[in-house]
C-alpha angles and dihedrals in degrees: 000000000000130000093258093060093042091052092047091052092052091048089050092053091044097050091048090052091050094051091045092051092051090049090051093059105033095091090057097054117110102176117081091212093053089047088051093051090050095046092048092048091047090053091050091047088053090051090053090045089056091051090049091051090050091051091048089052090050089056092041091239134138123239125245127241118222115268105277092221093051091045092049093048091048092050091048094048090049094050096044094048094045093047088059097041124011094188129132087242090061091048091049090048093051094046092046090053090049092049091050092050090048093050091049094047096045092048090049090053091045089055092043098049099049094154094060118123114273091239090059092045088054090050089051090050090050090055090048089051090052091053093047093047093051092050090051095044094054098043091100089064094056 
């Protein structure tokens, strides 16, 4: 399996994790502007997810589900924190942590799969930019 497909698979898992994390917290959000940032980011994540799926089809490759352990730990952390404090600050904190982990992981994969097609590297960078932008946009809710 070449670097392009490996990078696409990691992006696929990452974007699914991001959308799932946003879905996990949306019901707890009080502020309309925070809800708006999250909904907008979710829509953009879904656009990138569609592009990733199209690229995977082009290479005749399957996607990759997020690591079940990571997903379970994320879900547990979210539910424990929100059960203690259902504030927008808690939501912003959880999403910021998720964005930071996504940025780190995606950059690591970008550095690891250096022979990936440029188009796929650009898609990865677009996903990284989405994560960074969301973390910045919601800082005022921390």
